N, C-alpha and C positions, 0 to 999 in steps of 0.2 A: 442324215444320214446315222441309222443307229452301232447304236456303240458293235454292234453284233457284222450290219456290216461294215463298217468301219474296218475290220479286224480281218474278213474274208478279202475286201479288194490290194490293201498291206500286206497281200502273202505277196503279187506278185506288183509291191508298188518300188515304184523308183521318186529315191531325193539325189538332187539335185544340187551342189553348189557352186554361186556364182560369186567370185571375191571382183570386187571392181574399183578401181584407184585409179586417179589423173590422170582418166579418158575418158569426158564424156562424150569425143564424136563418135566413137566407138562403143561403150553404154548402149547407146540413143539407137544402135544400129542391133548389136547382138542380143538385148534381153528380149526386147522383146522381137525380137526371131527365135528368142533357146523358150519362151511363154506360146510362143504361136502351131508348133516344133513338139511342146509337151504332148506326152496320154493323158487321160479322165484321168487315169489315178500318179499322174505324177506329180512331187512336189516339188517346188527350187526356192529351197533358200537363199537368201542375200546376203555378204556381209561385205560391209566397206569400209575399205581402211584410208586415213587420210581423210585434212579438212578443205580438201580443194570443193569446192564450192556448185563450178559446175559441176564437174562428177553424180556428188551430194543430188542434185536435183535432177538432175537425170533420173536415178536413180526411184528418188520419191514419188517419180510419174507413174511410176510402174509397183510403186509395193503395195500397195491397196489390190491389185488380180487377185482374180479367188485364186492363182496356180499359188503364186504368195505365201506361205507358212511359216517364218520365221527373218525375220530383218537382228542384223548385228551393225551398229556403229561403231571400228575400232577408232580413235580419236589419232591412234600414230601406228606408221607404218610394221602392219603383226605378220606379214610376208605371209606363205601361204600354208606351213604344216598348221599352224595353231585353229586356220580355221577349215581344214579338211576335214581334219582332229575333231573338235566342235561337230561336225554333220555329223559324220561318225561314232560317235559314243549317246549323238541327240536323236538320232534318226530312229525309223521302225522301217523301213522298207526293204522290201528283197532283194536290191539296189539300187548302193549310188555313182553320184561320176558326179566329174567336178566341169562347168566349163568358162571358160577365159571370158575375161569382157571384154576381149580380141578377138574373139573364134563365134564363127555361124556354122555350124555344123551339118553335114544335108536332112533335110526336111522326111527320111525316113529312118533318121538315124536308131531312134531307143527301138517303136516295133521288130526292126531288120537284128540291133545285138539283141534282146530282151528272148526272141525263139533264136538265138542260135544258143542263149544259157540257157533256154527251158531245153533242148533238145543233147548238148552236151555238158552234164553233170562239169566234165572237171575244166573245165571254163572259166579261169578268173577276174583278170580284168585285157577286157579285149575294147577295140576302140576305131573309131574315125579313124584319115590318112589326112594329112595338112601342106604336105605338099604338090606340087602342081604336077603334072601327066610329062608334064620333059625330064623332071629325076626322077622320073623311073628306070629302074634299072631291069628290065623284062631279067637277064638274062640271071641278076640278083635275088631275085624276086623268088623267078623258079623252081633255086636251092631249099627256099623253105618254103613254098607251098604244104599246106598237109590238110588233106582231107578227113574230113569229119562228117557222122547222123546227120538225117535230116538235109543231106546235099550242103551243110555247111562247111567254105572254107576260110581258112585262116594266114596271112603269111605270118611265122611263127615271130616271136622275141621275147623276150624273159620282162623283156618291159616296152613301156609305150608312152603319148606321151600326156603334160600332166593334164589334159584340157580335151575334151570328146570321146570317154571314154566312159564303159558302164561295168561296173566288179560287183561281183558277187555277195553278197552280204555273210555268205559263210569263209568266202577269203581274207575278208576283213575280222571274225570273228574269233582262227585260225592263227588270226598271220600276228591282231594283234598292233597300236596302232604306231602315226610312223615315228621315231625317235628324233631327242633332243637335236641330235646332229647328223637325221637320217633325208638324205630326199628321196620325188617319190621313186624315183630309179632306184636306187638302191632299195624302198619298199619290195619292190616286184620286185625283183632279183632275190631279195629273201620268201616272198610267192611264192617263187615260182622253186625256188627248194626245199618247201613244205611241199610241191608238186603239183602246183594248180599249173592251169598250162595259158599263155598270155602269145597275144597280140594284136596284126591288123587285120580285121575281117575283107576276104580279101570274092567279087573285085575290091577296093578300096571304095570306103564308103564318104567322102571329099570334108575335108575340114575348109574353106575358110579361113586364114591366118592371117590378122589385115594386118597383122606387123613386122611380112611376108611384103618386100613392096613391088612386090609380084597379082600384088592383088588388087584388083576393084577399089576396093576399098579402103586400100591404107593411107592414111596422113605422111606417108613420107614420097614425097614425088623432086626434092631436092635436097640435097646436099643443108641446105642450111635448112632445112625442114627437118630433117635426121640428129642435124647436131641442137637442137634447138631441143625435142622431144626424144634424144636416145635411150635404146634399154639398158640396164645393167648392168648385164652380157656384156652391149656393145661396147663399155665404157672399162671393163675388166679385162677385158681381150683385144683394146687399140684401135675399136675400127670407129675410123673418124667420118665413110661415107657409104653412099646408094649402094656405090660398085662391090665392097666390099658386106658389105652386107649381107646382101643378094648373095655371093657368093660363097659367105657364112649360111645363110641355109641352105642351097644346097649341098656344099659339103655335111650337115647335116644331116638331111634323106642318106649320103649314102653309106655315113658312118650307121643307121638303122634299117639298110638295104645286109650291107657287110658282115655286123654284125656275127659274132660267134654262137650258136646256140650250147657250148660244150661249156657249162654251167660253174664249171672250173675258172673259165680263163677269167672270174672276177670276184672270184677270192683268191685268201695266199697270198703264197709269195706270184703267183704268176698276173693279178691285181698290183701290187704292191712295185713291179717290175714297172712294166705299160700302163699303171695308172685308169685304168679301167673304168673305173664309176667315175673321177674325177672327171676325166673326159667327153663322155658321154653326157655328161649333166652339165656341163661346159658348152656342147653343141649345140641342144635338146632344148634347154630351156627356155636360154634370154629372157629369166626372171630373177626374181631376190632370190642370193640365198634359205633355204628351208630353215 
């Protein structure tokens, strides 16, 4: 490919980060799935945290795939913020994304979300939907639906989960990197305050979240399985059983569907009174702090 044709392709190009850590069973599903669903102008950036050998071996199997653009190994667990900022700073695609190593987005997610971005300039970060159909409250969703040019519809929300989203480069440029003490949720809120429209594409594009015990691919079949590989957020909230973890997933779905679109609720005295951002992060991430 010539330098000119490479530049032209990157005008619509997508750069996607996958961070892998201590979940070889998931990586052997999520990484090939991501590579298979990537568009021809998508580049995959891999960041491996930690020294778990089986997980590293699972990544190495695909490290030289033609869609893989960069690979970085951090022997310590660098979390999520540093790898995300690495992608945002080093990549040059018109769109950036992250797919967690325990997630399988819909096969057509990239083309659908990119078309929406191209048709609606004000879209900032729009995402796939990681909750099962049983968690959808139609009454709550309907209140937040909005229609846009090109026949696109969002369930508006000022943030989405940190996996299976597509984010405009222009929003990253204007909003800046994720701050040292900032979560992705807080970053999305900051972008919304600058005027970017965020939310979940509707009808929802599913993302199979394998850490949800209801996923057919979950590793959590018994309470013993769960305690042996318990997510950090479960430890932080005292969750010790599969049933409790499932209930937390249901609660997370309720939180995002009921969340206010009034940005004043997430700043100043309202946020201090309600602890809004803290509760949102605890409900949604299932991940280590940024």
